[in-house]
C-alpha positions in Angstrom: 62.5 10.1 53.5 60.5 7.9 51.4 60.5 8.2 47.6 58.0 6.7 45.3 58.6 5.8 41.7 61.4 8.3 41.4 59.1 11.4 41.3 58.8 14.1 43.8 55.3 14.9 44.8 54.4 18.4 46.2 52.6 18.2 49.4 49.0 19.5 49.3 48.9 20.1 45.6 46.8 17.7 43.6 47.9 16.2 40.3 46.3 17.7 37.2 45.8 15.6 34.2 45.3 18.5 31.9 46.6 22.0 32.6 44.3 23.7 30.1 40.9 24.9 31.2 38.0 23.3 29.6 36.0 25.6 27.4 32.6 25.1 29.1 30.0 27.8 29.1 28.3 28.5 32.4 24.6 28.0 31.8 23.7 30.6 34.4 26.0 33.3 33.0 24.1 36.3 31.7 20.8 35.2 33.2 19.0 37.3 35.8 18.0 36.0 39.1 14.2 35.5 39.7 13.9 38.7 41.8 15.8 40.6 39.1 13.5 39.3 36.4 10.4 40.4 38.5 11.9 43.9 39.0 12.6 44.2 35.3 9.1 43.1 34.4 7.6 45.7 36.8 9.7 48.5 35.3 8.7 47.5 31.8 5.0 47.4 32.7 5.2 50.9 34.3 6.8 52.2 31.1 4.2 50.7 28.9 1.2 51.8 30.9 -0.2 55.1 29.7 -1.3 57.7 32.2 -5.1 58.2 32.5 -6.6 61.6 31.9 -8.4 62.6 35.1 -10.9 64.6 33.0 -12.1 61.6 31.0 -15.6 60.5 32.0 -15.9 57.3 34.1 -17.4 54.3 32.5 -21.1 53.7 33.5 -22.0 50.9 35.9 -23.6 47.7 34.8 -27.2 46.8 35.9 -25.7 44.7 38.7 -23.8 47.6 40.1 -26.8 49.9 39.9 -28.7 47.3 41.9 -25.9 47.1 44.4 -26.1 50.8 45.1 -29.7 50.4 46.3 -29.0 47.1 47.9 -26.2 48.4 50.1 -28.4 51.1 51.5 -31.2 48.7 52.4 -28.8 46.1 53.7 -27.0 48.5 56.0 -30.4 49.7 57.4 -31.4 46.1 58.2 -28.0 44.9 59.4 -26.3 47.9 61.1 -23.8 45.6 62.9 -22.3 44.2 59.7 -19.2 46.2 58.6 -17.6 43.9 56.1 -17.7 45.0 52.5 -17.3 41.4 51.2 -20.3 40.2 53.2 -22.5 42.9 51.7 -21.2 42.1 48.2 -21.8 38.4 48.6 -25.3 39.0 49.9 -26.0 41.3 47.0 -24.7 38.8 44.5 -26.8 36.0 45.9 -29.9 38.2 45.7 -29.1 39.2 42.1 -28.8 35.6 41.1 -32.2 34.7 42.5 -34.0 37.7 41.0 -36.2 37.2 37.9 -35.7 39.2 34.7 -38.8 41.3 35.5 -37.3 42.3 38.9 -34.0 43.2 37.2 -35.6 45.3 34.5 -35.6 48.7 36.4 -31.9 48.3 37.0 -31.2 47.4 33.4 -33.1 50.5 32.2 -31.2 52.8 34.6 -27.9 51.2 33.4 -28.9 51.9 29.8 -29.7 55.5 30.6 -26.4 56.0 32.3 -24.6 54.4 29.3 -26.3 56.8 26.9 -25.2 59.8 29.1 -21.7 58.4 29.2 -21.6 58.1 25.5 -22.7 61.7 25.1 -20.1 62.9 27.6 -17.4 60.8 26.0 -18.1 62.2 22.6 -18.0 65.8 24.0 -14.7 64.9 25.8 -13.2 63.5 22.6 -14.1 66.6 20.7 -12.7 68.9 23.4 -9.5 66.8 23.5 -9.1 67.0 19.7 -9.6 70.7 19.8 -7.0 71.1 22.5 -4.5 68.9 20.6 -5.0 71.1 17.5 -4.9 74.5 19.2 -1.3 74.4 20.6 0.1 74.4 17.1 -0.1 77.5 14.9 -3.0 77.6 12.4 -2.4 78.1 8.7 -2.8 81.8 9.0 -0.2 83.6 11.1 -1.0 86.2 13.7 0.4 89.0 11.5 -2.1 88.0 8.7 -4.9 88.2 11.2 -3.8 91.6 12.4 -3.6 92.9 8.8 -7.2 91.7 8.2 -8.3 93.5 11.3 -6.6 96.8 10.3 -8.2 96.6 6.8 -11.7 96.1 8.3 -11.1 99.0 10.6 -10.2 101.3 7.7 -13.4 100.3 5.9 -15.5 101.2 8.9 -13.9 104.7 9.0 -14.8 105.3 5.3 -18.5 104.5 6.0 -18.9 107.5 8.3 
């Protein structure tokens, strides 16, 4: 057997210069993977987003969308074979761009009328919502006080006879 420099070397075990582990922080430790980050963002977004009230009135359409309502009907009559929504939208957009202000005026007035109606219905909705928010709680007068008042008024009616 061959010996080298008077030391025995273990077969298959590398020599280590320093037996202590280096105190190096893993830069990826504690970080989330890209997919985990996306999932976390989605969950946070869902938590932040408030639920919409289905009774709240819808916002009114702009003059362009009022125009599109009429344009879609006429376009479908003239082109019954076209089924694509995007094609109709692009054609409507092109026509709207080339219209003069005088041609756009009827759609603008309709949009303003719808906006006024929306503002009225929104004001009524807000009043109704504020009343509903206030009604679940008990008013300043308790029910027993109200009953006492009713009894007193009933006694006065009997005295009048």
